[in-house]
C-alpha positions in Angstrom: 100.2 110.1 91.4 103.1 110.4 88.9 106.8 110.0 89.8 110.0 111.1 88.5 113.4 110.5 89.3 116.1 113.2 90.0 119.8 112.8 90.4 120.6 112.2 93.9 124.0 113.4 93.4 122.9 117.3 93.0 120.4 117.0 96.2 123.2 115.7 98.5 125.8 118.0 97.2 123.7 121.2 97.7 122.2 119.8 101.3 125.9 119.4 102.3 126.6 123.1 101.4 125.4 126.7 101.6 122.9 128.4 104.0 120.0 126.4 105.0 116.5 128.0 104.7 115.5 129.0 108.1 112.4 127.6 109.7 109.6 130.2 110.1 109.4 131.1 113.9 106.9 129.0 115.6 105.4 127.4 112.1 105.4 124.0 113.6 105.1 124.8 117.3 102.1 126.7 117.4 98.8 125.5 119.4 96.4 124.4 117.2 94.3 127.2 118.3 96.9 129.7 117.1 97.5 128.0 113.8 93.7 128.6 112.7 93.9 132.1 113.9 97.3 132.8 111.6 95.7 130.9 109.3 92.6 132.8 108.6 92.4 135.2 105.6 96.1 133.6 104.1 96.2 132.0 100.5 97.9 128.6 100.1 99.5 127.6 96.9 99.3 123.9 96.5 101.4 122.2 93.9 100.3 118.9 92.7 100.1 116.4 89.6 96.8 117.6 87.7 96.5 114.8 85.2 93.4 113.2 86.2 90.1 115.2 85.9 88.4 113.2 88.6 91.1 114.5 91.2 91.0 118.0 89.9 87.2 118.1 90.3 87.4 116.7 93.6 90.0 119.3 94.6 88.2 122.3 93.2 84.5 121.1 94.0 85.1 120.0 97.6 88.4 120.8 99.1 88.6 124.5 97.8 85.3 125.6 99.1 85.7 123.2 102.3 88.9 124.8 103.5 87.5 128.4 102.8 84.4 127.4 104.9 85.9 125.8 107.8 89.3 128.0 108.3 88.9 131.1 106.0 91.7 129.9 103.9 91.9 130.4 100.0 93.4 127.3 98.3 95.2 128.1 95.0 96.3 124.9 93.0 99.3 124.8 90.7 100.6 122.2 88.5 104.0 120.4 89.3 105.6 117.2 90.5 108.4 115.3 91.3 111.8 117.0 89.6 109.8 120.4 89.2 109.3 120.7 93.1 112.6 119.5 94.2 114.4 121.8 91.4 112.5 124.8 92.3 113.2 124.3 96.0 117.0 123.7 95.1 116.8 127.1 93.1 115.2 129.0 96.1 117.7 127.2 98.3 120.9 128.1 96.4 119.5 131.9 96.0 119.0 132.3 99.9 115.2 133.1 99.3 113.6 133.6 102.5 110.0 132.2 101.5 109.2 129.6 98.9 106.7 130.1 96.1 105.0 127.0 97.4 103.1 126.5 100.6 102.1 122.7 100.0 103.0 119.9 97.9 101.8 116.4 96.8 104.6 114.0 97.2 106.1 110.7 98.1 108.9 108.3 97.5 111.9 109.8 95.8 110.7 113.4 96.0 110.1 112.9 99.9 113.7 111.3 100.1 115.3 114.1 97.9 113.6 117.0 100.0 114.7 115.4 103.3 118.1 115.4 102.0 117.7 118.9 101.2 116.4 119.8 104.5 113.3 121.3 102.6 110.6 120.2 104.5 108.8 121.5 107.5 108.3 119.3 110.4 107.5 117.4 112.5 104.0 118.8 112.1 101.5 116.2 111.9 101.3 115.9 115.5 99.7 119.3 115.6 96.8 118.3 113.4 93.7 117.3 115.4 92.8 114.6 113.0 96.0 113.0 112.9 94.5 111.0 116.1 92.9 109.1 113.4 95.9 108.0 111.8 98.0 105.0 112.8 101.7 106.3 112.4 102.9 102.8 113.6 101.1 101.1 110.6 104.4 100.7 108.4 102.5 101.5 105.2 101.6 104.9 106.5 104.5 105.6 108.8 107.2 104.9 106.2 107.6 106.3 102.7 109.5 104.2 100.6 111.2 102.6 103.6 112.1 106.2 105.2 110.5 107.2 108.5 108.0 109.9 107.8 108.7 111.2 111.4 106.0 114.2 110.8 107.7 115.7 108.0 104.9 114.7 105.6 101.2 114.4 106.1 99.6 111.0 104.8 96.9 111.7 102.4 96.3 108.5 100.7 96.9 104.6 100.5 96.6 102.5 97.3 97.4 98.8 96.6 98.6 97.3 93.1 95.9 95.6 91.3 95.5 93.6 87.9 92.6 94.2 86.0 91.1 91.7 83.7 87.7 91.5 81.7 85.9 88.6 83.2 83.8 88.3 79.8 87.2 87.2 78.3 89.1 85.7 81.2 87.3 83.3 83.4 90.3 82.2 85.5 92.9 84.9 85.7 96.5 83.8 86.8 97.3 84.3 90.3 101.0 83.2 90.3 104.2 84.2 88.1 104.1 80.6 86.7 100.4 80.9 85.8 101.0 84.2 84.3 103.7 83.0 82.0 101.5 80.0 81.1 98.5 82.3 80.3 100.5 84.5 78.6 102.3 81.5 76.1 98.7 80.2 75.6 97.3 83.7 74.7 99.7 85.3 72.3 99.4 89.1 72.1 97.1 89.7 75.0 99.2 90.7 77.6 101.7 93.7 78.3 102.9 96.1 81.0 103.5 99.7 80.6 107.3 100.9 80.6 106.4 103.6 83.5 105.5 103.8 87.2 102.9 101.2 87.0 104.7 98.7 85.2 107.8 99.2 87.4 105.7 98.8 90.5 104.9 95.6 89.0 108.2 94.7 88.3 109.1 95.3 91.8 106.3 92.8 93.0 107.6 90.1 90.7 111.3 90.8 92.2 109.8 90.4 95.8 108.4 87.0 94.5 111.9 85.7 93.1 113.3 86.7 96.4 111.0 84.8 98.3 109.1 87.5 99.9 109.6 91.2 101.1 111.6 90.4 104.1 114.7 89.3 101.7 114.9 93.0 100.5 114.3 94.5 103.7 116.5 97.9 104.7 118.9 99.8 102.3 119.5 98.7 98.6 121.8 95.5 98.5 123.6 95.3 95.2 124.5 91.7 95.4 120.5 90.8 96.3 119.6 93.1 93.4 121.9 91.4 90.9 120.9 87.9 92.0 117.1 88.5 91.9 116.9 91.0 89.1 118.7 88.5 86.8 115.8 86.0 87.5 113.1 88.7 86.7 115.0 89.6 83.4 115.2 85.9 82.4 111.5 85.5 83.1 110.4 88.4 81.0 112.6 87.7 78.2 111.3 84.1 78.1 107.8 85.3 77.6 108.2 88.7 76.2 107.6 87.4 72.5 104.3 86.5 73.4 103.3 90.0 74.6 101.2 92.6 72.7 103.3 93.5 69.4 105.6 90.5 70.2 107.2 92.4 72.9 108.8 94.8 70.4 107.2 97.8 71.9 105.4 98.9 75.1 102.6 101.2 76.4 104.4 104.3 77.6 102.4 104.7 80.4 99.2 103.4 82.4 96.7 105.5 80.3 97.7 103.8 77.1 97.6 100.6 78.8 94.0 101.2 79.9 93.2 102.2 76.1 94.6 99.2 74.9 92.5 96.9 77.5 89.3 98.9 77.0 89.5 98.6 73.1 89.9 95.0 73.6 93.4 94.7 72.3 94.6 93.2 75.3 92.9 91.2 78.4 94.6 92.9 81.4 95.6 96.2 82.6 96.9 97.4 86.0 96.5 100.3 88.6 98.6 101.4 91.5 95.3 102.2 92.9 93.0 99.2 93.9 89.8 101.2 93.7 90.4 102.8 90.1 88.6 99.8 88.5 85.3 101.1 89.7 86.1 104.7 88.9 87.1 104.0 85.5 83.8 101.6 85.0 81.9 104.8 86.2 83.4 106.9 83.9 82.8 104.8 80.7 86.5 104.3 80.3 86.8 100.1 81.3 83.9 97.7 80.1 81.5 96.9 83.3 82.7 93.3 83.1 86.4 94.4 84.4 87.5 92.9 87.8 90.5 93.7 90.0 92.7 91.5 91.9 96.1 90.8 93.8 98.6 88.0 92.9 98.8 85.3 95.5 102.4 86.4 96.5 101.2 90.1 97.2 101.2 93.5 95.5 102.8 96.7 96.5 101.0 99.1 98.8 102.2 102.5 99.6 100.7 106.1 100.6 101.0 109.5 99.1 101.3 112.6 101.1 101.2 116.3 101.6 104.7 118.0 102.5 105.3 121.6 103.6 108.2 123.5 102.3 110.4 124.7 105.2 110.3 128.2 104.2 106.5 128.3 103.1 105.1 131.9 103.6 101.7 130.4 105.0 102.8 127.3 107.1 100.1 127.8 109.5 97.4 127.8 106.6 98.8 124.7 105.2 98.5 122.9 108.0 94.8 123.7 108.3 94.6 122.4 104.6 96.4 119.2 105.6 94.0 118.6 108.5 90.8 119.2 106.6 92.4 116.5 104.0 92.6 113.9 106.6 89.3 114.5 108.2 86.7 111.7 108.1 84.5 113.8 105.5 87.1 114.6 103.0 88.6 110.9 103.4 85.1 109.5 102.7 84.4 111.7 99.8 87.7 110.9 97.9 87.1 107.3 98.6 83.9 107.1 96.6 84.5 105.6 93.1 82.2 108.2 91.4 84.5 110.9 92.9 88.0 109.3 92.9 88.2 106.2 94.4 91.6 106.8 96.7 91.9 104.5 99.8 91.9 106.3 103.1 95.0 106.8 105.4 92.5 106.7 108.5 92.7 103.9 111.0 89.0 102.5 110.8 88.9 101.4 114.5 90.0 104.9 115.5 86.9 106.6 113.9 83.5 107.3 115.4 81.2 104.5 114.8 79.2 106.1 112.0 82.3 106.9 110.1 83.6 103.1 110.6 80.5 101.9 109.1 80.8 104.3 106.3 84.5 103.9 105.4 83.9 100.1 105.6 81.1 99.9 103.2 82.2 102.4 100.3 79.3 102.7 97.7 80.0 101.8 94.3 83.2 99.5 95.2 81.8 96.5 93.5 84.7 95.3 90.8 87.6 96.1 93.1 88.3 93.7 96.2 87.6 95.1 99.5 90.6 96.4 101.4 90.0 93.5 104.3 90.6 90.9 101.5 93.9 92.1 100.1 95.5 93.7 103.3 97.2 90.4 104.1 98.9 90.6 100.7 100.0 94.0 100.9 103.9 94.4 100.3 106.1 97.4 101.3 107.9 99.8 99.1 111.7 98.6 99.0 114.5 101.0 99.3 114.2 103.6 96.5 117.2 102.7 94.9 115.7 99.4 93.7 112.9 101.4 91.7 115.7 103.4 90.2 118.0 100.4 89.1 114.6 98.5 87.8 113.9 101.6 85.6 117.3 101.6 84.2 118.0 97.9 83.8 114.3 97.2 82.5 115.3 99.3 79.5 118.6 97.8 79.0 117.8 94.1 79.7 114.2 93.8 78.3 112.9 96.9 76.2 116.0 97.6 74.3 116.6 93.7 73.5 
């Protein structure tokens, strides 16, 4: 999922004044039978990033007919993300609109934070979903979104962890520490880089944690002094090896898609993915070579979840809740976990599932080039406070890209 930043000043200013959109009566307080009855025959407008054809196909061929069959709900999918979502809801809020143009939104991180500041989300509602019994909300990678407690205001949909992907035909012993990475980069000029967008920034967060000695040091809200201390070490590290990057570090891929292309064409030996299962998915699509393998650094990598949120003034909140319940069903979670379909990690707690589903989700077919989740869970790092991402985004450009 792509993420974009919006000025928090605007959101906070709007949240502090004006009339709040009123919650639709009983939207999150109905019994499940009442929710299902109210939802039947309604149309839900879901707004989401549509930049991946596999995700789009999963939604259109599996989710849309599945929701129609199970709940009698028509699901329409529109394109939108991040800034677009927040801007639309802000405009509706200012205009005093009683009903939103949206019923359901694919969100996480900064967008969730901004919408909560705006008081723009319906909730808590997840405790009404029957399939939520399969989710462990005490799991910090599920119950917290970029260090902000979810508290029932968004429904977990998928969970992923950053991995580094390398070509085993060209790299026999990939670097597993930042010191080893620096040595490898210097020994192989032009064969490594990172993108300057979300995936690259997530990699920088992993390195920032490493310089800080672990995630515990950066727990809690943003700490300016800690950021200054550890980011200075990070920029010195990158600038010390940048000249050995692809194109001598004078330019960087704008996004992970370009990074994948450089890797697939043999120009570089590594790429990255925020989704630990993507390597198998991209191999099956013929985008990455079959000799590709994925791994995580010894110091760990960022793991996070993505979610579905319902606007507080959704005209079809009950129907949106049925869509959420379908999305977190074992059937739907298993389907999207398959690399040939999407390869997205499940948010379900395996041990809470019926035995048959436990077995299926523990042994996802075609996941052969990515590490098994059980192997990398101990190296999962939580997202730091959102402002760390904002500052890294700004300072990476000032301290590295523009130097």
